TIGUPA-343535 format. One record per residue (C-alpha): y, x, z; residue number from 1. Coordinates in pm, 1 decimal. Each point is the difference from the previous one (the first is absolute). Example, Ala and Ser with C-alpha at 12.3 -4.5 7.8 and 13.67 -1.06 7.14 Angstrom:
<selo py="-450.0" px="1230.0" pz="780.0" resi="1"/>
<selo py="344.0" px="137.0" pz="-66.0" resi="2"/>
This chain:
<selo py="11940.2" px="9417.5" pz="8415.5" resi="1"/>
<selo py="340.2" px="-146.6" pz="53.1" resi="2"/>
<selo py="186.2" px="-179.9" pz="279.6" resi="3"/>
<selo py="177.2" px="-244.7" pz="-210.8" resi="4"/>
<selo py="-101.1" px="-178.5" pz="-337.3" resi="5"/>
<selo py="298.9" px="-121.2" pz="-196.3" resi="6"/>
<selo py="-65.6" px="-315.7" pz="-221.4" resi="7"/>
<selo py="249.4" px="-45.8" pz="-257.2" resi="8"/>
<selo py="53.6" px="-92.3" pz="-386.9" resi="9"/>
<selo py="28.1" px="300.9" pz="-221.8" resi="10"/>
<selo py="315.6" px="-140.5" pz="-126.4" resi="11"/>
<selo py="164.0" px="65.3" pz="348.9" resi="12"/>
<selo py="-92.3" px="353.5" pz="-5.8" resi="13"/>
<selo py="343.7" px="135.6" pz="-8.5" resi="14"/>
<selo py="104.8" px="-207.6" pz="303.5" resi="15"/>
<selo py="-312.9" px="65.0" pz="197.9" resi="16"/>
<selo py="18.0" px="365.6" pz="-27.8" resi="17"/>
<selo py="270.7" px="52.4" pz="280.2" resi="18"/>
<selo py="-194.7" px="-210.7" pz="234.9" resi="19"/>
<selo py="-303.0" px="211.4" pz="-53.9" resi="20"/>
<selo py="211.0" px="302.6" pz="39.6" resi="21"/>
<selo py="164.7" px="-117.4" pz="321.8" resi="22"/>
<selo py="-356.0" px="-66.0" pz="151.7" resi="23"/>
<selo py="-138.1" px="332.5" pz="-98.6" resi="24"/>
<selo py="310.7" px="173.9" pz="154.6" resi="25"/>
<selo py="-96.0" px="-147.2" pz="323.0" resi="26"/>
<selo py="-325.9" px="143.9" pz="-13.6" resi="27"/>
<selo py="-218.5" px="-281.0" pz="-127.4" resi="28"/>
<selo py="-262.8" px="43.7" pz="-269.8" resi="29"/>
<selo py="91.4" px="-242.5" pz="-247.2" resi="30"/>
<selo py="-233.1" px="-130.0" pz="-311.1" resi="31"/>
<selo py="136.4" px="-142.1" pz="-300.2" resi="32"/>
<selo py="-173.7" px="-4.1" pz="-355.2" resi="33"/>
<selo py="217.0" px="257.0" pz="-174.8" resi="34"/>
<selo py="-229.3" px="286.6" pz="14.7" resi="35"/>
<selo py="-359.2" px="-125.8" pz="-41.2" resi="36"/>
<selo py="-213.2" px="306.9" pz="-91.4" resi="37"/>
<selo py="-151.8" px="26.7" pz="-329.1" resi="38"/>
<selo py="-341.4" px="-141.3" pz="-53.1" resi="39"/>
<selo py="21.3" px="-217.1" pz="296.8" resi="40"/>
<selo py="-79.3" px="-366.7" pz="-35.2" resi="41"/>
<selo py="374.1" px="-134.8" pz="81.4" resi="42"/>
<selo py="-121.7" px="-321.0" pz="162.2" resi="43"/>
<selo py="-271.1" px="166.6" pz="218.3" resi="44"/>
<selo py="241.5" px="259.4" pz="98.5" resi="45"/>
<selo py="287.2" px="-257.9" pz="86.3" resi="46"/>
<selo py="-263.1" px="-207.2" pz="209.3" resi="47"/>
<selo py="-103.1" px="305.5" pz="179.7" resi="48"/>
<selo py="342.0" px="79.8" pz="105.8" resi="49"/>
<selo py="77.0" px="-371.9" pz="82.4" resi="50"/>
<selo py="-308.8" px="-9.7" pz="237.1" resi="51"/>
<selo py="91.8" px="340.8" pz="158.7" resi="52"/>
<selo py="359.1" px="-87.9" pz="65.1" resi="53"/>
<selo py="138.8" px="-106.5" pz="349.9" resi="54"/>
<selo py="305.8" px="-183.9" pz="-136.4" resi="55"/>
<selo py="50.4" px="-171.0" pz="-340.6" resi="56"/>
<selo py="369.3" px="-25.7" pz="-108.9" resi="57"/>
<selo py="21.2" px="-261.0" pz="-259.0" resi="58"/>
<selo py="310.6" px="5.5" pz="-197.2" resi="59"/>
<selo py="109.2" px="-358.7" pz="-129.0" resi="60"/>
<selo py="222.6" px="-15.9" pz="-301.5" resi="61"/>
<selo py="37.8" px="-242.8" pz="-308.8" resi="62"/>
<selo py="-262.8" px="243.0" pz="-164.7" resi="63"/>
<selo py="-255.0" px="10.5" pz="275.0" resi="64"/>
<selo py="-11.8" px="-366.5" pz="104.9" resi="65"/>
<selo py="-192.8" px="-56.3" pz="-315.1" resi="66"/>
<selo py="-245.9" px="288.4" pz="17.9" resi="67"/>
<selo py="-338.9" px="-98.1" pz="85.2" resi="68"/>
<selo py="-71.5" px="356.3" pz="112.5" resi="69"/>
<selo py="294.0" px="-8.9" pz="251.2" resi="70"/>
<selo py="-93.7" px="-349.0" pz="116.5" resi="71"/>
<selo py="-374.3" px="138.4" pz="58.2" resi="72"/>
<selo py="112.2" px="288.4" pz="183.0" resi="73"/>
<selo py="246.4" px="-199.9" pz="220.1" resi="74"/>
<selo py="-287.0" px="-238.2" pz="81.5" resi="75"/>
<selo py="-215.3" px="288.2" pz="101.5" resi="76"/>
<selo py="284.9" px="128.1" pz="213.9" resi="77"/>
<selo py="57.2" px="-339.9" pz="161.2" resi="78"/>
<selo py="-368.4" px="-42.4" pz="74.1" resi="79"/>
<selo py="-10.9" px="332.5" pz="200.5" resi="80"/>
<selo py="333.5" px="-79.3" pz="161.8" resi="81"/>
<selo py="148.0" px="332.5" pz="-147.1" resi="82"/>
<selo py="239.7" px="-172.9" pz="-233.2" resi="83"/>
<selo py="385.7" px="115.5" pz="1.5" resi="84"/>
<selo py="180.2" px="-201.6" pz="-275.5" resi="85"/>
<selo py="338.1" px="85.4" pz="-130.1" resi="86"/>
<selo py="214.4" px="-171.5" pz="-255.2" resi="87"/>
<selo py="211.1" px="181.3" pz="-259.6" resi="88"/>
<selo py="80.3" px="-321.2" pz="-199.8" resi="89"/>
<selo py="76.3" px="-349.2" pz="138.0" resi="90"/>
<selo py="-315.2" px="-166.2" pz="-101.4" resi="91"/>
<selo py="-213.8" px="-309.6" pz="69.3" resi="92"/>
<selo py="-336.2" px="144.7" pz="152.3" resi="93"/>
<selo py="-326.2" px="-172.3" pz="-60.1" resi="94"/>
<selo py="-101.3" px="-226.2" pz="286.4" resi="95"/>
<selo py="-239.3" px="223.4" pz="182.9" resi="96"/>
<selo py="298.7" px="256.6" pz="41.4" resi="97"/>
<selo py="302.9" px="-213.9" pz="38.7" resi="98"/>
<selo py="-20.9" px="-34.3" pz="370.9" resi="99"/>
<selo py="-62.6" px="361.7" pz="57.0" resi="100"/>
<selo py="338.3" px="166.1" pz="91.2" resi="101"/>
<selo py="94.3" px="274.8" pz="-230.4" resi="102"/>
<selo py="251.9" px="277.4" pz="43.3" resi="103"/>
<selo py="291.6" px="-109.1" pz="-230.4" resi="104"/>
<selo py="122.3" px="322.6" pz="-219.1" resi="105"/>
<selo py="191.1" px="-206.6" pz="-259.2" resi="106"/>
<selo py="305.2" px="156.6" pz="115.9" resi="107"/>
<selo py="-118.5" px="340.1" pz="83.7" resi="108"/>
<selo py="161.9" px="293.3" pz="-186.2" resi="109"/>
<selo py="-333.6" px="243.3" pz="-4.2" resi="110"/>
<selo py="159.0" px="254.4" pz="218.3" resi="111"/>
<selo py="109.9" px="-180.2" pz="319.9" resi="112"/>
<selo py="-292.6" px="69.5" pz="243.5" resi="113"/>
<selo py="202.2" px="-175.5" pz="291.3" resi="114"/>
<selo py="-10.0" px="-337.4" pz="-204.6" resi="115"/>
<selo py="-122.3" px="-249.0" pz="259.7" resi="116"/>
<selo py="-264.4" px="-132.2" pz="-205.4" resi="117"/>
<selo py="-120.8" px="326.8" pz="-142.4" resi="118"/>
<selo py="-16.0" px="99.3" pz="387.6" resi="119"/>
<selo py="-205.0" px="-325.3" pz="53.6" resi="120"/>
<selo py="-246.2" px="113.4" pz="-275.8" resi="121"/>
<selo py="-35.4" px="343.0" pz="164.1" resi="122"/>
<selo py="-53.7" px="-146.6" pz="358.4" resi="123"/>
<selo py="-269.4" px="-232.1" pz="-136.2" resi="124"/>
<selo py="-171.3" px="304.9" pz="-161.3" resi="125"/>
<selo py="13.8" px="210.0" pz="296.3" resi="126"/>
<selo py="-186.1" px="-252.4" pz="204.9" resi="127"/>
<selo py="-297.0" px="9.7" pz="-244.4" resi="128"/>
<selo py="-28.9" px="338.3" pz="-92.8" resi="129"/>
<selo py="-174.5" px="234.1" pz="287.2" resi="130"/>
<selo py="238.4" px="260.2" pz="132.6" resi="131"/>
<selo py="-64.7" px="328.4" pz="119.4" resi="132"/>
<selo py="168.1" px="222.7" pz="272.7" resi="133"/>
<selo py="181.0" px="-89.9" pz="307.6" resi="134"/>
<selo py="185.1" px="-311.0" pz="69.4" resi="135"/>
<selo py="339.1" px="1.6" pz="-171.8" resi="136"/>
<selo py="291.6" px="-51.3" pz="205.4" resi="137"/>
<selo py="237.5" px="-277.6" pz="-69.3" resi="138"/>
<selo py="171.8" px="-14.5" pz="-326.4" resi="139"/>
<selo py="316.0" px="209.0" pz="-10.6" resi="140"/>
<selo py="206.7" px="-315.6" pz="-96.0" resi="141"/>
<selo py="-101.2" px="-187.5" pz="312.3" resi="142"/>
<selo py="320.3" px="2.5" pz="216.3" resi="143"/>
<selo py="-142.6" px="98.8" pz="339.2" resi="144"/>
<selo py="231.0" px="147.6" pz="226.6" resi="145"/>
<selo py="-146.4" px="318.4" pz="174.2" resi="146"/>
<selo py="19.7" px="11.0" pz="351.0" resi="147"/>
<selo py="-7.3" px="335.5" pz="184.8" resi="148"/>
<selo py="-162.1" px="-21.6" pz="328.5" resi="149"/>
<selo py="182.9" px="148.0" pz="287.0" resi="150"/>
<selo py="-156.6" px="328.6" pz="124.2" resi="151"/>
<selo py="-158.5" px="-172.0" pz="307.7" resi="152"/>
<selo py="-197.4" px="-237.3" pz="-243.9" resi="153"/>
<selo py="-325.0" px="82.4" pz="-160.1" resi="154"/>
<selo py="-20.1" px="20.5" pz="-359.7" resi="155"/>
<selo py="-139.0" px="-324.3" pz="-178.9" resi="156"/>
<selo py="-371.2" px="39.2" pz="-112.2" resi="157"/>
<selo py="-34.8" px="33.3" pz="-385.3" resi="158"/>
<selo py="52.1" px="-312.0" pz="-207.1" resi="159"/>
<selo py="204.0" px="-175.9" pz="281.5" resi="160"/>
<selo py="353.8" px="-134.1" pz="-32.3" resi="161"/>
<selo py="250.2" px="-50.7" pz="269.7" resi="162"/>
<selo py="136.3" px="-339.8" pz="-14.6" resi="163"/>
<selo py="344.2" px="-56.4" pz="155.7" resi="164"/>
<selo py="0.3" px="-302.1" pz="216.9" resi="165"/>
<selo py="235.1" px="-281.3" pz="-37.8" resi="166"/>
<selo py="41.6" px="-381.7" pz="3.4" resi="167"/>
<selo py="-141.8" px="-231.4" pz="-264.5" resi="168"/>
<selo py="-114.4" px="-365.0" pz="-90.7" resi="169"/>
<selo py="-359.3" px="-29.0" pz="46.3" resi="170"/>
<selo py="-193.8" px="-272.9" pz="-165.2" resi="171"/>
<selo py="135.3" px="-202.7" pz="-304.7" resi="172"/>
<selo py="236.6" px="-283.1" pz="-70.3" resi="173"/>
<selo py="-144.3" px="-336.4" pz="-44.3" resi="174"/>
<selo py="98.3" px="-5.4" pz="-366.7" resi="175"/>
<selo py="-173.5" px="328.2" pz="-80.6" resi="176"/>
<selo py="-285.9" px="-82.2" pz="-251.1" resi="177"/>
<selo py="-340.2" px="20.1" pz="211.2" resi="178"/>
<selo py="162.0" px="-49.9" pz="331.9" resi="179"/>
<selo py="-229.5" px="-80.9" pz="281.2" resi="180"/>
<selo py="73.8" px="-171.3" pz="326.7" resi="181"/>
<selo py="-95.3" px="307.4" pz="199.5" resi="182"/>
<selo py="279.6" px="203.6" pz="-147.2" resi="183"/>
<selo py="306.2" px="-131.2" pz="174.9" resi="184"/>
<selo py="296.2" px="216.5" pz="-62.7" resi="185"/>
<selo py="102.2" px="183.5" pz="305.0" resi="186"/>
<selo py="214.2" px="315.5" pz="74.3" resi="187"/>
<selo py="-189.2" px="312.9" pz="118.0" resi="188"/>
<selo py="108.6" px="348.5" pz="93.6" resi="189"/>
<selo py="-256.8" px="301.9" pz="-8.3" resi="190"/>
<selo py="26.8" px="339.2" pz="124.2" resi="191"/>
<selo py="-60.5" px="315.4" pz="-212.4" resi="192"/>
<selo py="-364.8" px="33.8" pz="-90.4" resi="193"/>
<selo py="-198.1" px="240.9" pz="-245.3" resi="194"/>
<selo py="-246.7" px="-181.4" pz="-225.4" resi="195"/>
<selo py="-240.5" px="145.2" pz="-266.1" resi="196"/>
<selo py="84.6" px="-11.7" pz="-363.4" resi="197"/>
<selo py="-357.5" px="-117.4" pz="-72.2" resi="198"/>
<selo py="-265.5" px="-198.6" pz="157.1" resi="199"/>
<selo py="-297.1" px="195.8" pz="149.1" resi="200"/>
<selo py="-235.5" px="134.5" pz="-276.1" resi="201"/>
<selo py="-377.5" px="-10.7" pz="-18.9" resi="202"/>
<selo py="21.9" px="384.4" pz="43.5" resi="203"/>
<selo py="194.0" px="0.5" pz="303.9" resi="204"/>
<selo py="-228.8" px="-262.8" pz="162.6" resi="205"/>
<selo py="-316.5" px="171.5" pz="-91.3" resi="206"/>
<selo py="100.7" px="295.5" pz="210.1" resi="207"/>
<selo py="23.0" px="-238.8" pz="298.3" resi="208"/>
<selo py="-317.4" px="-152.6" pz="-70.1" resi="209"/>
<selo py="-177.8" px="312.4" pz="-44.3" resi="210"/>
<selo py="117.6" px="157.0" pz="330.2" resi="211"/>
<selo py="-69.9" px="-321.6" pz="206.7" resi="212"/>
<selo py="-332.4" px="-49.7" pz="-182.4" resi="213"/>
<selo py="46.8" px="-359.2" pz="-110.5" resi="214"/>
<selo py="-88.8" px="-144.1" pz="-325.8" resi="215"/>
<selo py="258.7" px="-117.7" pz="-268.8" resi="216"/>
<selo py="-109.8" px="-128.3" pz="-321.8" resi="217"/>
<selo py="335.8" px="-102.0" pz="-168.8" resi="218"/>
<selo py="99.2" px="309.8" pz="-170.2" resi="219"/>
<selo py="-146.6" px="-41.7" pz="-333.6" resi="220"/>
<selo py="334.4" px="35.3" pz="-195.8" resi="221"/>
<selo py="83.7" px="368.2" pz="115.2" resi="222"/>
<selo py="180.7" px="193.2" pz="237.2" resi="223"/>
<selo py="335.1" px="-83.1" pz="-125.8" resi="224"/>
<selo py="-50.2" px="-376.2" pz="-4.8" resi="225"/>
<selo py="112.6" px="-228.9" pz="308.0" resi="226"/>
<selo py="-234.6" px="-40.4" pz="291.7" resi="227"/>
<selo py="-141.3" px="-351.4" pz="-10.9" resi="228"/>
<selo py="-265.3" px="-191.9" pz="192.1" resi="229"/>
<selo py="163.3" px="105.3" pz="359.7" resi="230"/>
<selo py="53.6" px="-251.0" pz="272.5" resi="231"/>
<selo py="310.7" px="4.3" pz="233.7" resi="232"/>
<selo py="-232.1" px="139.5" pz="260.5" resi="233"/>
<selo py="-101.5" px="297.2" pz="-252.2" resi="234"/>
<selo py="375.3" px="72.3" pz="-73.9" resi="235"/>
<selo py="100.9" px="21.2" pz="359.3" resi="236"/>
<selo py="-334.3" px="220.9" pz="69.6" resi="237"/>
<selo py="114.4" px="219.8" pz="-295.7" resi="238"/>
<selo py="362.7" px="50.2" pz="146.8" resi="239"/>
<selo py="-137.1" px="74.9" pz="348.9" resi="240"/>
<selo py="-217.1" px="270.3" pz="-183.7" resi="241"/>
<selo py="248.6" px="143.5" pz="-193.0" resi="242"/>
<selo py="248.3" px="11.6" pz="310.1" resi="243"/>
<selo py="-244.2" px="198.5" pz="182.8" resi="244"/>
<selo py="-92.6" px="230.3" pz="-253.6" resi="245"/>
<selo py="354.1" px="85.0" pz="-80.2" resi="246"/>
<selo py="160.7" px="-19.5" pz="337.5" resi="247"/>
<selo py="247.6" px="-245.2" pz="-146.2" resi="248"/>
<selo py="49.6" px="-374.5" pz="23.4" resi="249"/>
<selo py="-117.0" px="-210.9" pz="-290.5" resi="250"/>
<selo py="-12.2" px="-376.5" pz="-11.9" resi="251"/>
<selo py="12.5" px="-322.4" pz="-235.2" resi="252"/>
<selo py="354.0" px="-109.1" pz="-79.0" resi="253"/>
<selo py="142.7" px="-325.6" pz="156.4" resi="254"/>
<selo py="41.1" px="-294.2" pz="-211.2" resi="255"/>
<selo py="379.9" px="76.7" pz="23.2" resi="256"/>
<selo py="-15.3" px="351.3" pz="-83.5" resi="257"/>
<selo py="-224.0" px="-90.0" pz="-294.4" resi="258"/>
<selo py="226.5" px="-256.7" pz="-155.7" resi="259"/>
<selo py="293.6" px="217.7" pz="55.4" resi="260"/>
<selo py="-162.3" px="301.0" pz="-179.3" resi="261"/>
<selo py="-132.3" px="-231.2" pz="-279.6" resi="262"/>
<selo py="353.8" px="-160.8" pz="-78.8" resi="263"/>
<selo py="160.6" px="347.3" pz="4.2" resi="264"/>
<selo py="347.1" px="-171.3" pz="35.0" resi="265"/>
<selo py="-58.0" px="-306.6" pz="-232.6" resi="266"/>
<selo py="24.9" px="-364.7" pz="83.7" resi="267"/>
<selo py="-182.1" px="-109.7" pz="-310.5" resi="268"/>
<selo py="-370.0" px="-115.6" pz="-7.7" resi="269"/>
<selo py="-115.1" px="354.0" pz="-88.3" resi="270"/>
<selo py="140.5" px="334.6" pz="15.7" resi="271"/>
<selo py="9.2" px="-4.6" pz="-386.5" resi="272"/>
<selo py="232.6" px="-308.4" pz="-1.7" resi="273"/>
<selo py="-67.3" px="-359.1" pz="-76.7" resi="274"/>
<selo py="-343.9" px="70.5" pz="-182.2" resi="275"/>
<selo py="-294.7" px="228.9" pz="25.6" resi="276"/>
<selo py="-187.1" px="107.8" pz="-311.9" resi="277"/>
<selo py="-342.9" px="144.1" pz="-38.2" resi="278"/>
<selo py="182.4" px="328.7" pz="-122.2" resi="279"/>
<selo py="143.6" px="21.0" pz="349.3" resi="280"/>
<selo py="-279.2" px="-121.1" pz="229.8" resi="281"/>
<selo py="-393.9" px="-62.7" pz="-10.0" resi="282"/>
<selo py="-69.5" px="-357.1" pz="49.5" resi="283"/>
<selo py="-162.7" px="-292.8" pz="-215.9" resi="284"/>
<selo py="225.7" px="6.8" pz="-298.2" resi="285"/>
<selo py="-140.4" px="-356.4" pz="-86.7" resi="286"/>
<selo py="232.6" px="-150.5" pz="260.7" resi="287"/>
<selo py="355.8" px="134.7" pz="-44.7" resi="288"/>
<selo py="287.7" px="-90.4" pz="230.6" resi="289"/>
<selo py="168.1" px="-318.2" pz="-107.6" resi="290"/>
<selo py="-9.2" px="-49.1" pz="-357.0" resi="291"/>
<selo py="-3.6" px="367.0" pz="-103.9" resi="292"/>
<selo py="-245.7" px="126.5" pz="-264.7" resi="293"/>
<selo py="-343.4" px="82.7" pz="84.6" resi="294"/>
<selo py="-104.3" px="364.9" pz="48.9" resi="295"/>
<selo py="-323.4" px="210.9" pz="45.8" resi="296"/>
<selo py="-260.1" px="-79.8" pz="241.7" resi="297"/>
<selo py="-172.7" px="338.7" pz="77.5" resi="298"/>
<selo py="-262.6" px="-156.4" pz="219.2" resi="299"/>
<selo py="0.9" px="285.8" pz="235.8" resi="300"/>
<selo py="214.3" px="275.7" pz="208.2" resi="301"/>
<selo py="199.9" px="251.9" pz="-171.3" resi="302"/>
<selo py="78.9" px="346.2" pz="144.2" resi="303"/>
<selo py="249.4" px="8.9" pz="310.7" resi="304"/>
<selo py="260.8" px="194.0" pz="-204.9" resi="305"/>
<selo py="16.4" px="-272.8" pz="-283.0" resi="306"/>
<selo py="316.5" px="-155.9" pz="-129.4" resi="307"/>
<selo py="340.4" px="94.7" pz="95.0" resi="308"/>
<selo py="89.4" px="-9.6" pz="364.2" resi="309"/>
<selo py="268.4" px="-206.2" pz="162.5" resi="310"/>
<selo py="334.9" px="151.9" pz="90.3" resi="311"/>
<selo py="-132.0" px="134.5" pz="324.2" resi="312"/>
<selo py="-278.4" px="199.3" pz="-182.5" resi="313"/>
<selo py="-284.3" px="-227.0" pz="112.7" resi="314"/>
<selo py="-268.4" px="-95.5" pz="-258.0" resi="315"/>
<selo py="-193.7" px="-318.8" pz="-29.6" resi="316"/>
<selo py="165.6" px="-219.4" pz="254.5" resi="317"/>
<selo py="-58.4" px="-272.0" pz="-231.3" resi="318"/>
<selo py="-350.2" px="-68.7" pz="-117.5" resi="319"/>
<selo py="-296.6" px="220.6" pz="-37.0" resi="320"/>
<selo py="-120.9" px="-42.0" pz="368.5" resi="321"/>
<selo py="87.5" px="-210.6" pz="282.8" resi="322"/>
<selo py="116.4" px="209.3" pz="292.8" resi="323"/>
<selo py="-90.2" px="-61.9" pz="361.4" resi="324"/>
<selo py="307.9" px="-8.8" pz="245.0" resi="325"/>
<selo py="-15.6" px="63.6" pz="379.8" resi="326"/>
<selo py="126.7" px="-345.3" pz="108.0" resi="327"/>
<selo py="-188.2" px="-314.8" pz="98.1" resi="328"/>
<selo py="57.1" px="-289.4" pz="-250.4" resi="329"/>
<selo py="168.4" px="-315.2" pz="112.6" resi="330"/>
<selo py="78.0" px="-267.5" pz="-253.5" resi="331"/>
<selo py="321.4" px="-131.9" pz="198.9" resi="332"/>
<selo py="86.6" px="367.2" pz="129.3" resi="333"/>
<selo py="299.2" px="29.3" pz="-258.4" resi="334"/>
<selo py="165.0" px="-339.2" pz="114.8" resi="335"/>
<selo py="-28.3" px="113.1" pz="362.8" resi="336"/>
<selo py="178.8" px="323.1" pz="-100.7" resi="337"/>
<selo py="251.0" px="-196.5" pz="-203.6" resi="338"/>
<selo py="103.0" px="-190.7" pz="313.9" resi="339"/>
<selo py="26.2" px="308.7" pz="194.2" resi="340"/>
<selo py="272.5" px="157.1" pz="-217.7" resi="341"/>
<selo py="-13.2" px="358.2" pz="-102.8" resi="342"/>
<selo py="-344.5" px="154.2" pz="84.7" resi="343"/>
<selo py="-32.0" px="373.3" pz="73.3" resi="344"/>
<selo py="-315.2" px="165.3" pz="-113.3" resi="345"/>
<selo py="-221.1" px="-310.7" pz="32.6" resi="346"/>
<selo py="-374.5" px="65.1" pz="83.3" resi="347"/>
<selo py="-154.9" px="-332.0" pz="-133.4" resi="348"/>
<selo py="-139.1" px="-300.0" pz="185.3" resi="349"/>
<selo py="-105.1" px="47.0" pz="346.6" resi="350"/>
<selo py="-325.1" px="-227.6" pz="-39.9" resi="351"/>
<selo py="-211.1" px="-31.6" pz="-300.4" resi="352"/>
<selo py="-354.1" px="104.4" pz="-130.6" resi="353"/>
<selo py="126.1" px="114.7" pz="-359.5" resi="354"/>
<selo py="182.1" px="311.2" pz="-125.4" resi="355"/>
<selo py="272.6" px="27.0" pz="-256.5" resi="356"/>
<selo py="-71.8" px="106.8" pz="-359.3" resi="357"/>
<selo py="290.5" px="54.4" pz="-239.1" resi="358"/>
<selo py="62.9" px="101.1" pz="-362.2" resi="359"/>
<selo py="-241.4" px="-178.5" pz="-207.5" resi="360"/>
<selo py="-308.0" px="155.4" pz="-191.7" resi="361"/>
<selo py="-143.4" px="76.5" pz="-347.2" resi="362"/>
<selo py="-148.7" px="-347.7" pz="-15.7" resi="363"/>
<selo py="285.6" px="-212.5" pz="136.8" resi="364"/>
<selo py="273.1" px="-223.1" pz="-161.3" resi="365"/>
<selo py="347.2" px="155.9" pz="-62.1" resi="366"/>
<selo py="152.7" px="-216.9" pz="260.6" resi="367"/>
<selo py="-245.4" px="119.5" pz="280.4" resi="368"/>
<selo py="152.6" px="363.2" pz="-68.7" resi="369"/>
<selo py="354.1" px="-119.7" pz="105.2" resi="370"/>
<selo py="176.3" px="217.0" pz="266.5" resi="371"/>
<selo py="9.0" px="-287.4" pz="235.4" resi="372"/>
<selo py="-360.4" px="-136.0" pz="-60.1" resi="373"/>
<selo py="-220.1" px="-8.4" pz="322.7" resi="374"/>
<selo py="-383.8" px="12.3" pz="-8.1" resi="375"/>
<selo py="-229.4" px="28.8" pz="289.7" resi="376"/>
<selo py="-355.8" px="27.6" pz="99.4" resi="377"/>
<selo py="-242.0" px="97.1" pz="296.2" resi="378"/>
<selo py="-2.6" px="366.1" pz="145.0" resi="379"/>
<selo py="-348.6" px="31.4" pz="-139.0" resi="380"/>
<selo py="53.9" px="-133.5" pz="-346.5" resi="381"/>
<selo py="-66.5" px="253.7" pz="-292.4" resi="382"/>
<selo py="51.2" px="-34.6" pz="-374.7" resi="383"/>
<selo py="16.9" px="209.8" pz="-314.5" resi="384"/>
<selo py="368.0" px="-83.3" pz="-19.7" resi="385"/>
<selo py="112.2" px="82.2" pz="348.9" resi="386"/>
<selo py="119.8" px="353.4" pz="103.7" resi="387"/>
<selo py="283.6" px="124.3" pz="229.1" resi="388"/>
<selo py="301.8" px="252.2" pz="12.2" resi="389"/>
<selo py="104.2" px="232.8" pz="290.0" resi="390"/>
<selo py="311.1" px="30.6" pz="187.8" resi="391"/>
<selo py="54.0" px="320.8" pz="193.4" resi="392"/>
<selo py="180.8" px="-5.8" pz="330.6" resi="393"/>
<selo py="211.3" px="326.3" pz="52.4" resi="394"/>
<selo py="-16.5" px="158.1" pz="338.0" resi="395"/>
<selo py="340.8" px="99.8" pz="134.4" resi="396"/>
<selo py="26.5" px="303.9" pz="185.5" resi="397"/>
<selo py="232.1" px="63.6" pz="306.5" resi="398"/>
C-alpha cells in the first residue's frame, strides 16, 4: 500500500504531477488514481488505498473545491487527523475546511523544492508517515556552527550539540501576546553546555526499565516516539543510571539553559518567529497564536525527529511533549533575578515543591509553546504529554 494518498480533481493532473514526483523522489510511496488496474472496481480500489494510507494530501483548486469526491476524501482524512491540505488556487473552501491551515502553493513554480510552503507541506507529511532507519542528523540548511573539541575534551555523545554560552534576555516583554506575570524579563549568562537534539525516546527508556526491573507502560507509540508518563523523579533516576552506565555525566537542563537552547539566538515568541504553525510543531491547532489560522490537531505525539529543527539543530523544542528541567519552580523567581542584575547560570528557586516544565505539548495551545512560557508540577507528576531532554556535562582532563 501507499504512504501518501493524493486527493485532487482530474482537471489538475498536469499541476499535481510535479508534486507526486517530488514526493516519490523523497522515497515515499504515493497513490493517485492514474493507474487503476483493469478489472478493478475503481471506487473500491480508491477507498482501499485511502484507508491504508498514513497521510492524505488534499489539493485544493478552483476545480477540486466543487468535487464531492475530493470533499469526501478530505473529510475522511480530517476525521483521522492525517489531512495535509494545500492550495493551488486562491479559492474559498467550504466551512468544514476553511480554518484548517493549508500550504499556499499558488506562487510555487513546480521545480523549487526549497519553497517555504512546499517545505512546510513536506514537514507535515514527514511527521505522519512512519520512518525507518536511524535518526537523521540536522538538516544541512540549518546553520549550526561546528565546534571542534580540544584534544583534552571527550567527544560529545551521538546526537548531542555543543551550545556556546552567552548572555540573553530571559522571559518575555509585557507586550508579548500570552505574557504571564511569572515571565519577568531579565538578563542571564549561561556557560557552554551540550544538549541532545531530541527528547529521550521510548526505546532509550525501555533499556533503562529492563535493566533496573521497573514497569513502564507508556510506550505504546513505538521506540522512536518521545518518552511520556515520566515524573521529574523518574527523569532524575534515568540521568543517574545513564551516568553510571556510561561513566559520563548526564543531567536535566536548567531552565535558563533550556530557554537559551530553545530561542537559538531569537527574541521572538518562538524560534520560528512571531508565529508557530502546526507545520512547524505538534500542538492543538484549534488554538493558534493570536489571530492566526487554525491548524491540525494530531491528538498524540509524533516521532522525536519530526519537523525542521531550530538553528541550533534541536528538534521539537516547541510542542510535542512538555520537558522537565532541573530547577525548582518559583512564581516570583524571575522578578528576584531581575532585581539582582545579570544572573550567571541560575539554578532556580531555592525553595519550592514544584519542578519546572517547558516547551508545551501535543494538546496545549500555541501560546503555551512560547520560548518563555513557564509551566510546573510536582516531582511525582506523570502525564502522557510530559517527557524530558538530556544535557551532557563534558569532563575536562588535566
